[in-house]
N, C-alpha and C positions, 0 to 999 in steps of 0.2 A: 395377502388377504385384504379384501376391500373393507373400508371402514363402514360397515353396514350397521344399521340400528340393532339388528339381531345380535351381532357380535358384541357390540357395546353392552347390551342388556345381559348377555351371558357372562361377560367378563365382570360386570357389576355383581351378579349373583355369585360368581366365584370368589370375589372379595368378601362378600357377606359370609359365605360358607367357610372360608379360611378363618375369619374372625370368630365365627361360632365354634369351629373346631378348636381354636386356641383357648376359648373360654372353657370348653369341656376339659381340656388339658389342665388348665390352671385350677379349676374347681376340684377336679379329681385329685390333683396333687395336694391341695390344701386338706382335703378329706383324709388322705393317707397319712400326712404329717400329723393330723389330729389323732387318728386312730393308733398310729405307732406310739405317739407320745402317751396316749391313754394306757396302752399295753405296758409300756415301760414304767409308768407311774404305778400301775397296779402291781406289777412284779416287784418293784422296789419297795412298795409299801408292805407287801406280803413278807418279803425277806426281812425288813426292819422289825415288823411285828413278831415274826417268828423268833428272831434273835433276842428281842426285848423280853418276851413273855415265855420263851422256850416252848412255843406251841407248834404242833405239827400243822402242815398246810396240805391242801388238796393236791392231787396229781396235776390238775390243770394249772394251779398257781405255781406249783413246783416247776413246771415246764417253762413258765414265764420267767421265774427267777433264774433258771439255768440259761435262758436265752437273752438275759438282760443286756449283756455286752453286744450281742449280735443286733438286738433291737436298737441300741444306742447308735451303732454304726449305720443302721438303716435310716435312722432319723437324720443323721448327718448327710447321707446320700440324698435323702428326700428334700432337704433344704437346698442342696446344690441343684437338684432337678427343678425345684420351684423357681429358682433364679433363671434357669434356662427357659422355663415356661413363660416367665414374664417377658423375656427377650423375644420369644416367639409371638407372644401377644402384642408386643409393641410393634414389631414388623408388620403383623397382620392389620392392626388398626391404622398404621400409617398408610398402608395401601387402601384401606377402606375409606379413610377420610381425605385422601388425596383427590385432586380435581381431574386426574387423568382418566378419561373414559376408555382408553385403550392402553394396554401395557407397552412399555418402552424398555430401553436398556437400563434406565434407573429402576424400573419395576423389578427387573431381573435381579438386581442387587438385593432387594428386600426378600424376594422369594428364595434366594440362595441362603440368606440369613435364617429364614423360617425353616428351610429344609435341614440345614446343618444342626441348628439348635434342637429341632424336633427329633432328629435321629439320636443325638447325644442324650436328650431328655429321656426318650423311651428306653434306651439301654440302661441309664441310671435308675429309672423307675422300676424296671424289671429286676435289676440287681437289688434294689432296696426292698422289694416285696416278695421275691421268689423264695427266700429261705425263712420267711416269717409267717406263722399261722394266723393270718388275718381274716380268714373266712372268705375266700374268693367266691364270687357269684353275685355279690352286691353290685348294683348298677354304678354306685359311686366309685367302687374300687376299679371297675372296668372302664370308667369314663375316659381316662387318659388314652387308652388304646383306641376307643371309638373316635375321640377327638383327633388323634394322630392320623388315623385313616382318612378322616374328612380333610385334614390339612394337606396330606399328600395328594389326594385327588384334586383338590382346588389348585394347588401349586402346579400339578401336572397339566391341568387345562390352561392355566395362565401361561406357562412356558410353551405350550403348544401354539398358542396364539402368537407369542413372541417369535418363535422359530418360523412360523408360517409367514409372518411379516418380513422376517429377514430373508427367507427364501424368495419371496416376491421381489424384495429390494435387490437381491443379487441377480435375479433373472432380468431385471429391467435396468441394471447399472450400465449396460452397454449401449443403451439407447442414445443415438447420436443427435436426433432432432425430433421435433414435434411441431406439427402444423397447427396454426391458430385459425379457426373458422369464424369469421366475424358474425355469421348468422346464428352461432351457438355460444353466446357469452357464458351462459350458466354451465354448460357441459365443458367448455374450455377450462374453467376454473377447477372443476372436479378432476379432469384429466391431468392438468398441471400438478395438482396436489398429489394425486396418486402416483403418477409416473415420474415426476421431477422432485418435488419438495419432500415426499416421503422417503426418497433415497438420499437425502442430504442430512447432515448432522454437524454438531459442533458449532463453530463460528461461521455464521452466515453473513456475507458481505455483499453489498449492493452498490453499484455505480450507476446512477441515473439522474441526470441533471434536470429531469422533469418530475422528480419524486416529490409529490405534494400530498395534500390531505386525502385525496381520492386514492392515490398510490398507497398510502399507509393503510387504508381500509382493505384494499386488495391484497396487500402483503400479509396482513393478519389473517385474512380468509385462507390464504395458501399455507400458512404455518400452524394454524391453531390445532389441527388434528394430531400433529406430531410434535407438539410444543415441548414435550419432555426430551426430545432428541437434541435440543439446541442449548448452547451455553451462552452465546452472545450474538447480537445483531449489530452490525455497523453499516450505516447508510450514508452515502456521499451524494448530496444533491447540490443545487445551485442557489445563489442568493435571490434569484428571481422567484423562487418558490416560497419565499418567506412572506406568507400572508399573515394577517393579524391573528388568525386562529391556529396556524400550524405549530408554533412553539408550544402552545398549551396542549395540543393533541399529542405531540411528542412526549411531553412531560407526563400526561395521563397514561400513555402507553408504557412509558418507562416504569412508572409506579406499579402498574399491573404486572409487568414482566418480573418485577422483583419477587412477587409471590411464587414464581416458578424457578427462582434462582438464576434468571437470565439477565444479562447486562445489555443495555442499549446505548449505543454511541452514535449520535447524529451529528454530521459535520457538513459544512458548506465548502465546496471546492473553490480553489483560487480562481478569480475571474478569467485569467488566461487559460487555465485548464478547462473551464466551462466551455469556452469557445472551441477548443481543440478536441474535447472528448465527445464524440458523436455516438459511439457504441454504448449500449446499456449492458452491464455485465452483472451476473450473480454467481457467487462461488462460495464453497464451504472449504473444508480443510483438504479436500482431495479432487474436487470436480469443479469445473467452471462452465457457464453457459452464457451465450449471447441471447438477450431477451428483448422483447418489445418494451416500450415505456410502461412502467407499472400502473400509471393512471388509466391506461387503456389496454392493459396486458391481455385481457380476455376478449377484446373487440377488434383488434387490428389484424388484418390479414398478413401474417408474418410467420416465420419459423423460429422456434426456440432451438438453438443449435449448440452442441457441445464444442468448446474451443480449447486451445492449449492451456493447461492449468498454470504452468510456470510463467508463461507470458502474462496471463491475467493476474496472477498473484503479484508479480513484479509491478505491473501497471497500477494495481490497487495500492500497493505500498507507496509508490511515488506520489499518487494523488492524495493519499492520506496524510503524508508528511507535510504537504503544502496547504492542506485544508484547515479551516478554523472550526473549533467546536461551536455548536449552536448557542450554548450558554455564553461563551466568550463574545460571540458576535453580537448578541443581545446587549451585553454590557457595553461594548464599544459603541453600538448604535445609540444607546441611551445617553452616553457621555457627549456625543456629538449633538 
């Protein structure tokens, strides 16, 4: 599925609907706990008064007295259901307040929590209320059922979007190369994002001795739509790219990524490796590509080509071990 504005808008509405459904579940559960507690209190009071004054009680009050133990059990079940409703609400609001415009694997974890807790909740709610005469028909008493239906529908749509993305990803996994057309820099970026970066996940590693400030901007444009799929970015560049602004831009990017739970590690290759390493490589945990320089990745007439992963992974590990962290390089430079 392409990252269209319509899809983003619909997913946003699904998050709102899920949260609204969770609120209905919570408020309906609170109302039932209140009503059951009231029934239990009335029945207990009637029984106490009857015993104290030896008075007869009405048939309605008598039924409450007889059902007092069942009502007490229902209150306990309702309290457990309320805790589950809060978990459902927490998962829903985390999704609503997150900055992800499109669902990802992380989103699926929260929808799974919402689904499981919702199902257990509705079973407990039904168990707590089915044997107690609380006067069904009131909107408040039926609210959890309505809310549960809204939550299920919202989760279903979100999971549909996730599955569709995964199907698209699986269909394009086998793509061996992609041609860069210098006359279409904007379209090149969109195609790379949709056909290459959207199919990558986990730890993204880059070897590019010309990776500078412009390259960093292009890199962000490529990963931003699927930011939730990544856990770490490691970039190997050269000391020649160390302009006055580059360290600060890396620092700012690192702080921003922290909000997504992503780690950024920027290093400078050993001077000897810089001379010998001509190929630019990008790889994740399963796939590796030979790419153009990131600073002109969408403008240079070249092919992005899938290469042997084990060889690329081994080469990256070798270069990483000899590279120096950007912060350490700055410290050494300041000392000199």
